[in-house]
C-alpha positions as CSV (number, residue, x, y, z in Angstrom):
1,M,5.1,9.0,14.8
2,K,5.3,5.2,15.0
3,T,5.0,3.5,11.2
4,L,5.4,-0.1,10.3
5,T,8.9,-1.3,9.4
6,P,9.2,-2.7,5.6
7,Q,9.2,-6.1,7.0
8,L,6.1,-5.8,8.8
9,A,4.6,-4.4,5.8
10,E,5.3,-6.9,3.4
11,A,3.9,-9.4,6.0
12,F,0.6,-7.8,6.6
13,G,0.3,-7.4,3.0
14,E,0.8,-10.8,2.1
15,R,-1.7,-11.6,5.0
16,I,-4.4,-9.9,3.6
17,G,-3.7,-10.4,-0.4
18,P,-6.3,-13.6,-0.1
19,T,-9.0,-11.8,1.2
20,V,-8.4,-9.0,-1.5
21,G,-8.6,-12.0,-4.5
22,F,-11.5,-13.5,-2.8
23,L,-13.2,-10.1,-2.8
24,F,-12.4,-9.2,-6.4
25,R,-13.7,-12.7,-7.6
26,A,-16.9,-12.3,-5.9
27,R,-17.4,-8.8,-7.0
28,E,-17.0,-10.6,-10.5
29,R,-19.2,-13.8,-9.6
30,M,-21.7,-11.0,-8.3
31,Q,-21.6,-8.8,-11.6
32,K,-21.9,-12.0,-13.7
33,L,-24.8,-13.0,-11.9
34,G,-26.6,-9.6,-12.9
35,F,-27.1,-8.3,-9.3
36,A,-28.0,-4.7,-9.8
37,H,-25.5,-2.0,-9.1
38,D,-28.1,-0.5,-6.3
39,D,-28.2,-3.8,-4.8
40,R,-26.8,-3.0,-1.0
41,L,-25.0,-6.3,-0.7
42,Y,-23.3,-5.8,-4.2
43,Q,-22.5,-2.7,-2.8
44,A,-20.9,-3.9,0.1
45,V,-18.7,-5.9,-1.4
46,V,-17.4,-3.1,-4.2
47,A,-16.7,-1.1,-1.2
48,A,-15.0,-3.9,1.0
49,Q,-13.1,-4.7,-1.4
50,D,-11.9,-1.2,-2.6
51,A,-11.1,-0.9,0.8
52,M,-8.7,-3.9,0.9
53,Y,-7.1,-3.1,-2.5
54,T,-6.7,0.0,-1.5
55,L,-4.8,-0.9,1.8
56,R,-2.9,-3.8,-0.1
57,I,-1.7,-1.1,-2.1
58,H,-0.2,0.8,0.5
59,L,1.3,-1.9,2.4
60,H,2.9,-2.7,-0.9
61,Y,4.5,0.7,-0.8
62,A,5.4,0.8,2.4
63,S,7.1,-2.3,2.2
64,V,9.6,-1.2,-0.6
65,P,12.6,-0.2,1.4
66,T,14.1,2.6,-0.6
67,G,10.5,3.4,-1.9
68,T,7.6,5.6,-2.2
69,G,6.5,4.8,1.7
70,Q,9.7,5.6,2.5
71,A,11.7,8.5,4.2
72,P,14.2,9.8,0.9
73,P,17.8,8.6,2.1
74,K,20.4,11.1,4.1
75,P,22.3,13.0,1.4
76,P,26.2,12.8,2.2
77,D,27.9,15.3,4.0
78,P,28.8,18.2,1.7
79,M,32.9,18.3,1.0
80,P,34.4,21.0,3.0
81,S,34.6,24.4,1.3
82,S,37.7,26.0,0.5
83,R,37.0,29.3,2.3
84,N,36.1,28.0,5.4
85,D,40.0,26.9,5.5
86,P,42.4,29.0,7.6
87,T,45.6,27.3,5.7
């Protein structure tokens, strides 16, 4: 299965960051202007902001080299057992 490298995930997240901020501010402005919660445009902005924010969070975790988005490091090889040693 292919996945983004941590460096690509970080670059992707940085690229969409301003858009996430724009949508957040647009949502706040619409709330201050009194848009109804059932207004289709308001709902579209809310859905877009929620989706982009979720994507940004997933990209953040994928960008952490030893963090949540990555496989855990391999454990060290166990010490040889003395029971298996013929000497």
